[in-house]
C-alpha distance (Angstrom), angle and dihedral (degrees) to the residues before:
residue distance angle dihedral
M1 . . .
L2 3.79 . .
I3 3.78 118.8 .
K4 3.80 107.7 -137.2
S5 3.80 98.3 168.1
A6 3.79 135.4 20.1
V7 3.79 119.7 176.9
F8 3.79 132.0 174.6
T9 3.79 107.9 -125.1
Q10 3.80 111.4 169.4
S11 3.80 149.0 -8.3
C12 3.79 121.8 -149.8
V13 3.77 140.6 167.2
T14 3.81 101.8 -149.4
L15 3.79 137.4 45.1
E16 3.79 90.4 -119.3
K17 3.82 92.0 60.0
C18 3.81 95.1 50.7
P19 3.83 115.0 115.4
K20 3.80 115.9 -74.6
T21 3.77 97.6 -124.9
P22 3.81 139.8 140.8
L23 3.82 91.8 -147.2
P24 3.81 121.9 111.3
E25 3.80 119.0 -103.7
Y26 3.80 135.0 -150.7
A27 3.79 119.7 -162.2
F28 3.80 127.2 -150.3
I29 3.78 118.1 -158.3
G30 3.78 139.0 158.1
R31 3.77 147.1 138.4
S32 3.79 116.1 -54.7
N33 3.82 112.3 -81.4
V34 3.81 93.4 17.8
G35 3.80 91.3 128.6
K36 3.80 98.0 -103.2
S37 3.81 98.0 145.5
S38 3.79 91.8 46.9
L39 3.80 90.7 50.4
I40 3.81 92.5 49.6
N41 3.79 90.8 49.8
M42 3.80 90.6 49.4
L43 3.81 92.8 49.4
T44 3.79 93.7 49.9
G45 3.79 96.4 38.4
K46 3.81 90.5 -127.0
K47 3.78 112.0 118.8
G48 3.80 97.7 -159.2
L49 3.80 101.2 33.0
A50 3.79 96.3 105.1
K51 3.79 112.0 36.2
V52 3.79 114.3 -120.9
S53 3.79 104.7 -140.0
G54 3.78 120.7 -142.6
E55 3.79 88.5 -150.8
P56 3.82 115.2 61.4
G57 3.77 113.8 -130.2
K58 3.80 94.0 20.4
T59 3.80 96.6 119.9
R60 3.82 110.2 84.8
I61 3.78 100.6 163.3
I62 3.79 138.6 83.4
N63 3.80 110.8 -114.5
H64 3.80 122.7 -159.8
F65 3.81 122.8 -156.8
L66 3.81 120.6 -172.7
I67 3.81 110.7 -138.3
N68 3.82 122.4 -160.5
D69 3.83 88.1 -20.0
S70 3.80 86.5 -82.5
W71 3.83 110.8 79.8
F72 3.79 142.0 17.2
L73 3.77 129.0 -119.5
V74 3.80 107.8 -154.6
D75 3.79 121.2 -155.7
L76 3.80 108.9 -155.5
P77 3.82 122.7 -163.3
G78 3.79 115.4 -95.0
Y79 3.77 123.0 -107.7
G80 3.77 134.6 -141.1
Y81 3.80 101.7 45.3
A82 3.82 103.0 162.8
K83 3.82 95.5 -147.8
A84 3.80 94.8 52.2
S85 3.79 114.6 115.6
H86 3.78 122.7 -120.2
A87 3.81 88.7 -108.0
A88 3.82 91.6 52.1
R89 3.80 91.2 49.4
A90 3.81 90.6 49.5
D91 3.80 90.6 50.4
W92 3.81 89.7 49.3
E93 3.81 92.4 51.4
K94 3.79 92.4 48.7
M95 3.81 92.7 47.8
V96 3.78 99.1 43.4
F97 3.78 100.6 36.5
S98 3.81 92.1 48.2
Y99 3.81 90.0 50.8
L100 3.81 95.3 46.3
S101 3.79 94.8 46.4
G102 3.80 98.5 35.0
R103 3.80 107.3 38.6
R104 3.79 104.1 101.2
N105 3.80 97.2 -165.3
L106 3.82 94.0 49.8
M107 3.78 103.7 118.2
N108 3.79 101.0 179.0
S109 3.78 144.0 -12.4
F110 3.78 126.1 -138.6
V111 3.80 110.2 -146.6
L112 3.79 109.4 -157.9
I113 3.81 119.8 -144.2
D114 3.82 125.7 -173.8
V115 3.81 101.0 -124.5
R116 3.81 92.2 -158.7
L117 3.79 93.1 69.3
E118 3.77 135.8 75.4
P119 3.83 111.5 -104.6
Q120 3.79 104.4 -69.6
R121 3.79 120.4 -139.4
I122 3.81 93.8 -133.5
D123 3.83 92.0 52.0
L124 3.79 91.4 48.7
E125 3.80 91.4 48.6
F126 3.80 91.8 50.8
V127 3.80 93.9 46.5
N128 3.80 90.3 48.3
W129 3.81 90.8 49.6
M130 3.80 90.1 52.9
G131 3.79 89.3 51.5
E132 3.78 94.2 47.0
A133 3.79 90.3 48.9
Q134 3.83 88.5 49.7
L135 3.79 92.1 -127.1
P136 3.82 116.9 155.8
F137 3.79 114.5 -115.4
V138 3.78 144.5 153.2
M139 3.78 123.7 -145.4
V140 3.79 113.3 -130.9
F141 3.79 116.4 -162.0
T142 3.80 107.2 -148.3
K143 3.82 134.7 -158.6
A144 3.81 93.8 33.3
D145 3.81 89.7 155.5
K146 3.81 89.3 69.2
L147 3.81 92.6 68.4
S148 3.78 137.3 58.0
K149 3.80 117.2 -113.6
V150 3.79 90.4 -103.5
E151 3.81 93.0 49.8
L152 3.80 91.6 45.3
S153 3.80 93.0 52.0
A154 3.80 92.2 45.9
N155 3.81 93.7 49.8
I156 3.79 93.4 48.3
E157 3.79 90.5 48.6
R158 3.79 89.9 50.3
Y159 3.79 90.1 52.6
K160 3.80 92.6 47.6
N161 3.80 90.5 50.5
R162 3.79 91.0 51.6
L163 3.81 92.5 48.2
S164 3.79 91.8 48.8
E165 3.81 87.4 67.0
D166 3.81 88.5 68.9
W167 3.81 104.1 23.0
D168 3.79 129.1 65.5
E169 3.80 89.6 -163.7
L170 3.79 117.6 26.1
P171 3.81 118.9 -124.3
P172 3.82 116.2 -111.9
F173 3.79 118.3 -91.9
L174 3.80 140.9 -168.2
V175 3.80 132.1 -164.4
S176 3.79 120.8 -130.7
S177 3.78 146.8 174.9
A178 3.78 125.2 -167.8
V179 3.82 87.9 -158.4
T180 3.82 99.8 54.1
A181 3.85 97.0 23.9
Q182 3.81 90.0 -121.6
G183 3.79 110.1 165.5
K184 3.81 94.7 18.8
F185 3.78 97.4 118.7
E186 3.81 93.8 38.5
I187 3.81 90.4 56.7
L188 3.80 93.7 43.9
D189 3.82 91.8 46.1
H190 3.81 89.1 52.9
I191 3.80 89.6 52.6
D192 3.80 91.4 45.9
E193 3.80 92.0 54.1
S194 3.81 90.9 47.6
N195 3.80 90.6 50.2
K196 3.81 89.1 56.1
I197 3.81 90.4 51.8
F198 3.80 89.6 48.2
S199 3.82 91.3 52.0
Q200 3.79 92.0 49.5
G201 3.78 91.1 52.4
K202 3.80 95.8 55.4
């Protein structure tokens, strides 16, 4: 898939205020400072499309971007910001969980994981919640350019081993880098295939 156009269309704070559209959607979510905005900008080829915040956890809205006039890329607010209040975390859970479980045209979510880190409890909890809720998702390991090939392989294997403690069959995963564009076409191909399934189901 080639992205020919990518336009910001709307921000909202509740599922009910999301765009009324029949087009398929693909959500991107991850822990604060995982590199989500940079990845979105790399995928779309537009450097300033998603704003890269200097303060992790600042974004608390759902952003919709119309891609190729045929599908939406949805930027969800990051989770796990240590300085967030209990009230802010509760608001985040209500907003994000209602969107993920209630948005009928959401085809898939890409859960971003910083591949440099040991498996983080909050990432594992979120991935397990997605599985328990039977919501389709793909894990995307970010910042692969920060590691050597040996380190990258070892860290992914460590994560897979940790997940296998809770999962009989591991969820699918991709490896990415916003710097080198690694994973760009794999992610876009996944979306392209899902769009075909969406069209067939109309």
